[in-house]
C-alpha positions in Angstrom: 3.0 -18.4 3.5 1.8 -14.5 4.0 1.8 -13.3 0.6 1.6 -9.1 0.6 1.2 -7.2 -2.6 2.7 -3.7 -1.4 2.1 -0.6 -4.0 6.3 0.7 -4.3 4.0 4.3 -4.6 1.7 4.8 -1.8 3.7 5.7 0.9 0.7 6.8 2.8 -0.5 3.7 2.9 2.6 1.7 4.5 2.0 2.1 7.9 -1.3 0.7 7.9 0.7 -2.6 5.5 3.3 -2.3 8.4 0.4 -2.7 11.5 -1.8 -5.6 9.0 2.0 -7.6 8.6 3.3 -6.8 12.3 0.2 -8.4 12.9 -0.6 -11.4 10.8 2.7 -12.5 12.4 1.5 -12.9 16.0 -1.1 -14.7 15.3 -1.2 -18.7 16.6 -2.0 -19.9 12.9 0.9 -18.4 11.3 3.6 -18.7 13.5 5.7 -20.6 10.8 4.4 -18.6 7.6 7.7 -17.4 5.4 6.7 -14.0 3.7 6.8 -12.9 0.7 6.5 -9.4 0.1 5.6 -8.2 -3.6 7.3 -4.5 -3.5 4.6 -3.9 -6.9 4.4 -0.8 -9.7 8.7 -0.3 -9.8 8.0 1.0 -12.8 6.5 4.1 -11.9 8.2 7.3 -10.5 9.0 8.1 -7.9 7.9 4.4 -6.6 10.1 3.0 -2.9 12.8 0.5 -3.7 12.1 -2.8 -2.3 15.2 -1.8 0.0 13.3 1.5 1.2 10.2 -0.5 2.0 12.0 -3.0 3.5 13.5 -1.0 5.6 10.3 1.1 6.3 8.6 -2.0 7.6 11.6 -2.9 9.2 11.6 -6.6 7.7 15.4 -7.2 9.1 14.1 -7.6 12.7 12.3 -10.2 11.8 13.8 -13.4 13.2 11.4 -15.6 13.5 9.9 -15.8 9.8 11.9 -16.5 6.8 10.9 -13.5 4.3 11.9 -12.1 1.1 10.9 -9.2 -0.6 11.1 -8.8 -4.3 10.2 -5.7 -7.0 8.7 -6.4 -9.5 5.7 -5.0 -12.1 2.3 -6.5 -12.1 2.2 -5.3 -16.3 4.8 -6.4 -17.2 5.5 -10.1 -15.4 9.3 -8.1 -14.5 10.0 -9.9 -10.7 
């Protein structure tokens, strides 16, 4: 598994997150890995939704790995 926690407020760092995600997916040792993405800080005003993050990361283009994105809030345990 690849478990990735995304800060839903930090739009500037999302491009780095995308690069790193696709770098991991291309690694031979992770060719069969499933991907779980936590869209954290959903309780913050102005955060990106899980759908917006999914679109930015172009998750729908990932065909070789099962993936799921989950909205969450680490402070409250929701999601």
